[in-house]
VEXNU-108132 format. One record per residue (C-alpha): residue number from 1; residue in three letters; chain; x, y, z. Coordinates in nm, 3 decimals, always signed. Each point is the difference from the previous one (the first is absolute). Layout:
- NUM	ALA	A	X	Y	Z
...
***
This chain:
- 1	UNK	A	-2.939	+11.111	-2.194
- 2	UNK	A	-0.337	-0.176	+0.027
- 3	UNK	A	+0.174	-0.340	-0.002
- 4	UNK	A	+0.243	+0.112	+0.272
- 5	UNK	A	-0.289	+0.112	+0.224
- 6	UNK	A	-0.175	-0.333	-0.049
- 7	UNK	A	+0.314	-0.196	+0.086
- 8	UNK	A	+0.050	+0.211	+0.313
- 9	UNK	A	-0.356	-0.071	+0.117
- 10	UNK	A	+0.032	-0.366	-0.091
- 11	UNK	A	+0.329	-0.029	+0.189
- 12	UNK	A	-0.153	+0.170	+0.305
- 13	UNK	A	-0.295	-0.242	-0.009
- 14	UNK	A	+0.234	-0.299	-0.016
- 15	UNK	A	+0.200	+0.145	+0.288
- 16	UNK	A	-0.314	+0.030	+0.212
- 17	UNK	A	-0.093	-0.361	-0.076
- 18	UNK	A	+0.349	-0.111	+0.105
- 19	UNK	A	-0.016	+0.196	+0.326
- 20	UNK	A	-0.348	-0.138	+0.077
- 21	UNK	A	+0.110	-0.361	-0.057
- 22	UNK	A	+0.322	+0.055	+0.196
- 23	UNK	A	-0.188	+0.136	+0.302
- 24	UNK	A	-0.260	-0.279	-0.027
- 25	UNK	A	+0.278	-0.258	+0.010
- 26	UNK	A	+0.199	+0.188	+0.269
- 27	UNK	A	-0.265	+0.162	+0.224
- 28	UNK	A	+0.232	+0.015	+0.300
- 29	UNK	A	+0.148	+0.318	-0.148
- 30	UNK	A	-0.327	+0.170	+0.097
- 31	UNK	A	-0.151	-0.215	+0.276
- 32	UNK	A	+0.323	-0.067	+0.189
- 33	UNK	A	+0.057	-0.276	+0.252
- 34	UNK	A	-0.263	-0.187	+0.198
- 35	UNK	A	-0.101	+0.164	+0.328
- 36	UNK	A	-0.065	-0.208	+0.311
- 37	UNK	A	-0.378	+0.072	+0.007
- 38	UNK	A	-0.021	-0.121	-0.361
- 39	UNK	A	+0.189	-0.317	+0.084
- 40	UNK	A	-0.227	-0.068	+0.298
- 41	UNK	A	-0.311	+0.043	-0.214
- 42	UNK	A	+0.125	-0.216	-0.286
- 43	UNK	A	+0.124	-0.281	+0.225
- 44	UNK	A	-0.320	-0.010	+0.204
- 45	UNK	A	-0.196	-0.055	-0.322
- 46	UNK	A	+0.256	-0.248	-0.136
- 47	UNK	A	-0.018	-0.200	+0.322
- 48	UNK	A	-0.373	-0.047	-0.057
- 49	UNK	A	+0.054	-0.097	-0.365
- 50	UNK	A	+0.265	-0.268	+0.056
- 51	UNK	A	-0.136	-0.351	+0.053
- 52	UNK	A	+0.263	-0.179	+0.211
- 53	UNK	A	-0.121	-0.274	+0.237
- 54	UNK	A	+0.335	+0.000	+0.183
- 55	UNK	A	-0.003	+0.306	+0.234
- 56	UNK	A	+0.376	-0.019	+0.059
- 57	UNK	A	+0.072	+0.005	-0.374
- 58	UNK	A	-0.236	+0.290	-0.055
- 59	UNK	A	+0.158	+0.198	+0.283
- 60	UNK	A	+0.348	-0.057	-0.145
- 61	UNK	A	-0.115	+0.107	-0.347
- 62	UNK	A	-0.163	+0.317	+0.134
- 63	UNK	A	+0.307	+0.089	+0.207
- 64	UNK	A	+0.230	-0.028	-0.300
- 65	UNK	A	-0.244	+0.192	-0.216
- 66	UNK	A	-0.009	+0.281	+0.255
- 67	UNK	A	+0.379	+0.017	+0.028
- 68	UNK	A	+0.030	+0.015	-0.377
- 69	UNK	A	-0.269	+0.269	-0.030
- 70	UNK	A	+0.160	+0.213	+0.272
- 71	UNK	A	+0.329	-0.007	-0.195
- 72	UNK	A	-0.173	+0.149	-0.306
- 73	UNK	A	+0.216	+0.208	-0.234
- 74	UNK	A	-0.285	+0.104	-0.231
- 75	UNK	A	+0.164	-0.162	-0.302
- 76	UNK	A	-0.121	-0.270	-0.242
- 77	UNK	A	+0.097	-0.359	+0.074
- 78	UNK	A	-0.028	-0.350	-0.142
- 79	UNK	A	-0.164	-0.281	+0.196
- 80	UNK	A	+0.122	-0.349	-0.084
- 81	UNK	A	-0.267	-0.264	+0.062
- 82	UNK	A	+0.157	-0.345	+0.027
- 83	UNK	A	-0.286	-0.250	+0.022
- 84	UNK	A	-0.041	-0.369	+0.075
- 85	UNK	A	-0.341	-0.153	-0.076
- 86	UNK	A	-0.161	-0.230	+0.254
- 87	UNK	A	-0.099	-0.347	-0.134
- 88	UNK	A	-0.360	+0.111	+0.056
- 89	UNK	A	-0.176	+0.303	+0.143
- 90	UNK	A	+0.030	+0.043	+0.376
- 91	UNK	A	-0.360	+0.075	+0.097
- 92	UNK	A	-0.049	+0.142	+0.353
- 93	UNK	A	-0.262	-0.177	+0.205
- 94	UNK	A	-0.341	+0.156	-0.053
- 95	UNK	A	+0.110	+0.207	-0.301
- 96	UNK	A	-0.184	-0.020	-0.330
- 97	UNK	A	+0.200	-0.229	-0.235
- 98	UNK	A	+0.149	+0.152	-0.313
- 99	UNK	A	-0.036	-0.320	-0.206
- 100	UNK	A	+0.300	+0.044	-0.228
- 101	UNK	A	+0.364	-0.101	-0.028
- 102	UNK	A	+0.272	+0.205	+0.173
- 103	UNK	A	+0.131	+0.111	-0.339
- 104	UNK	A	-0.344	+0.119	-0.114
- 105	UNK	A	-0.063	+0.176	+0.331
- 106	UNK	A	+0.325	+0.197	-0.019
- 107	UNK	A	-0.059	+0.089	-0.365
- 108	UNK	A	-0.339	+0.142	+0.094
- 109	UNK	A	+0.159	+0.192	+0.288
- 110	UNK	A	+0.268	+0.156	-0.221
- 111	UNK	A	-0.249	+0.100	-0.271
- 112	UNK	A	-0.232	+0.172	+0.246
- 113	UNK	A	+0.270	+0.152	+0.222
- 114	UNK	A	+0.166	+0.170	-0.296
- 115	UNK	A	-0.329	+0.170	-0.083
- 116	UNK	A	+0.023	+0.166	+0.342
- 117	UNK	A	+0.370	+0.075	-0.033
- 118	UNK	A	+0.009	+0.147	-0.351
- 119	UNK	A	-0.175	+0.331	+0.083
- 120	UNK	A	+0.269	+0.056	+0.264
- 121	UNK	A	+0.277	-0.037	-0.261
- 122	UNK	A	+0.092	-0.358	+0.091
- 123	UNK	A	+0.125	-0.241	-0.265
- 124	UNK	A	+0.148	-0.346	-0.037
- 125	UNK	A	+0.301	+0.008	-0.235
- 126	UNK	A	+0.073	-0.370	+0.050
- 127	UNK	A	-0.192	-0.310	+0.099
- 128	UNK	A	+0.036	-0.369	-0.083
- 129	UNK	A	-0.078	-0.347	+0.126
- 130	UNK	A	+0.302	-0.216	+0.079
- 131	UNK	A	-0.069	-0.290	-0.233
- 132	UNK	A	+0.315	-0.205	+0.059
- 133	UNK	A	+0.013	-0.021	+0.377
- 134	UNK	A	+0.258	-0.281	-0.004
- 135	UNK	A	+0.240	+0.240	-0.174
- 136	UNK	A	+0.013	+0.238	+0.298
- 137	UNK	A	+0.350	+0.037	+0.140
- 138	UNK	A	-0.022	+0.071	+0.374
- 139	UNK	A	+0.335	+0.119	+0.136
- 140	UNK	A	-0.060	-0.120	+0.354
- 141	UNK	A	-0.127	-0.300	+0.191
- 142	UNK	A	-0.329	+0.138	+0.134
- 143	UNK	A	-0.292	-0.180	-0.164
- 144	UNK	A	-0.199	+0.325	-0.010
- 145	UNK	A	+0.232	+0.121	-0.278
- 146	UNK	A	-0.153	-0.247	-0.244
- 147	UNK	A	-0.327	-0.071	-0.184
- 148	UNK	A	-0.115	+0.353	-0.081
- 149	UNK	A	-0.294	+0.030	-0.241
- 150	UNK	A	-0.019	+0.358	-0.124
- 151	UNK	A	+0.181	+0.334	-0.005
- 152	UNK	A	-0.163	+0.340	-0.033
- 153	UNK	A	+0.167	+0.340	+0.006
- 154	UNK	A	-0.232	+0.292	+0.076
- 155	UNK	A	+0.095	+0.367	-0.024
- 156	UNK	A	-0.165	+0.233	+0.248
- 157	UNK	A	+0.037	+0.379	-0.030
- 158	UNK	A	+0.055	+0.018	+0.377
- 159	UNK	A	-0.074	-0.188	+0.322
- 160	UNK	A	-0.323	+0.193	+0.039
- 161	UNK	A	-0.134	-0.170	-0.314
- 162	UNK	A	+0.072	-0.344	+0.145
- 163	UNK	A	-0.174	+0.085	+0.327
- 164	UNK	A	-0.294	+0.146	-0.191
- 165	UNK	A	-0.035	-0.331	-0.183
- 166	UNK	A	+0.005	-0.231	+0.302
- 167	UNK	A	-0.228	+0.231	+0.201
- 168	UNK	A	-0.257	+0.050	-0.278
- 169	UNK	A	-0.341	-0.149	+0.096
- 170	UNK	A	-0.020	-0.148	-0.350
- 171	UNK	A	+0.322	-0.191	+0.070
- 172	UNK	A	-0.143	-0.200	+0.291
- 173	UNK	A	-0.206	-0.245	-0.212
- 174	UNK	A	+0.298	-0.052	-0.236
- 175	UNK	A	+0.267	-0.075	+0.259
- 176	UNK	A	-0.120	-0.357	+0.084
- 177	UNK	A	+0.055	-0.102	-0.363
- 178	UNK	A	+0.371	+0.054	+0.055
- 179	UNK	A	+0.065	-0.100	+0.360
- 180	UNK	A	-0.205	-0.320	-0.025
- 181	UNK	A	+0.184	-0.096	-0.319
- 182	UNK	A	+0.366	+0.048	+0.085
- 183	UNK	A	+0.271	+0.116	+0.233
- 184	UNK	A	+0.185	+0.308	-0.112
- 185	UNK	A	+0.319	+0.187	+0.077
- 186	UNK	A	-0.039	+0.375	-0.058
- 187	UNK	A	+0.330	+0.179	-0.061
- 188	UNK	A	-0.019	+0.380	-0.039
- 189	UNK	A	+0.299	+0.139	-0.191
- 190	UNK	A	+0.104	+0.348	-0.112
- 191	UNK	A	+0.073	-0.099	-0.360
- 192	UNK	A	+0.351	+0.144	-0.007
- 193	UNK	A	+0.056	-0.142	-0.349
- 194	UNK	A	-0.299	-0.026	-0.235
- 195	UNK	A	+0.067	-0.048	-0.371
- 196	UNK	A	-0.267	+0.013	-0.272
- 197	UNK	A	-0.058	-0.296	-0.228
- 198	UNK	A	+0.279	+0.031	-0.259
- 199	UNK	A	-0.241	-0.086	-0.283
- 200	UNK	A	-0.235	+0.286	+0.091
- 201	UNK	A	+0.287	+0.240	+0.065
- 202	UNK	A	+0.154	-0.081	-0.340
- 203	UNK	A	-0.336	+0.049	-0.172
- 204	UNK	A	-0.053	+0.335	+0.174
- 205	UNK	A	+0.347	+0.128	-0.096
- 206	UNK	A	-0.042	-0.110	-0.362
- 207	UNK	A	-0.345	+0.161	-0.018
- 208	UNK	A	+0.139	+0.327	+0.134
- 209	UNK	A	+0.284	-0.018	-0.252
- 210	UNK	A	-0.249	-0.057	-0.283
- 211	UNK	A	-0.224	+0.289	+0.107
- 212	UNK	A	+0.300	+0.225	+0.057
- 213	UNK	A	+0.137	-0.073	-0.347
- 214	UNK	A	-0.342	+0.069	-0.151
- 215	UNK	A	-0.021	+0.333	+0.181
- 216	UNK	A	+0.354	+0.093	-0.106
- 217	UNK	A	-0.062	-0.082	-0.368
- 218	UNK	A	-0.332	+0.185	+0.002
- 219	UNK	A	+0.158	+0.308	+0.158
- 220	UNK	A	+0.290	-0.011	-0.244
- 221	UNK	A	-0.229	-0.029	-0.303
- 222	UNK	A	-0.208	+0.292	+0.126
- 223	UNK	A	+0.316	+0.208	+0.038
- 224	UNK	A	+0.113	-0.090	-0.354
- 225	UNK	A	-0.338	+0.095	-0.146
- 226	UNK	A	+0.005	+0.327	+0.195
- 227	UNK	A	+0.348	+0.085	-0.128
- 228	UNK	A	-0.100	-0.096	-0.354
- 229	UNK	A	-0.303	+0.225	+0.016
- 230	UNK	A	+0.224	+0.291	+0.086
***
């Protein structure tokens, strides 16, 4: 009886941990969709944070960002970052130089930006440099299809988390390390099909099978001893 009570409490504790992590990773269940006043506040701060010398480009970026935010569904999404490094940093006139390579600047940006994103349940399940650029296979004639340098896939728990990142005052000094180093195509996707790494999934299933067999054998031996004692 004592063992059964312990297992019940232990199971309840594990259930609470699962619910807490689930809500942390899917906060839209509680917070809902973005409201227009929120969007206005976030975008006003993001506009100040973004260093873009070309006013027309900045206006286009902000317009698309607003349209995307206003179509919020409150659900998690994956942001594909397709990046192409500049040959050297593009330093705006009068700005303090960063004195590093584009690759080093973007690496610094990613390291620091993820420190801001992690508390808001953001993660990066995939990221890699494209080391064999001549092996790219562009299906099309536009030159912009070619010569990409890096891919990064970032999971956000909702669109609010993305806007919180780009509007954070601590983000402003980080942003130049990215936009001076490369051009980037940001592609938000719903993640309709997301499969775990087969190696990790196999390991998890085998571990559960091992623990389950151990529990079954232990319970069976206890039952045999109990019957033998009677």
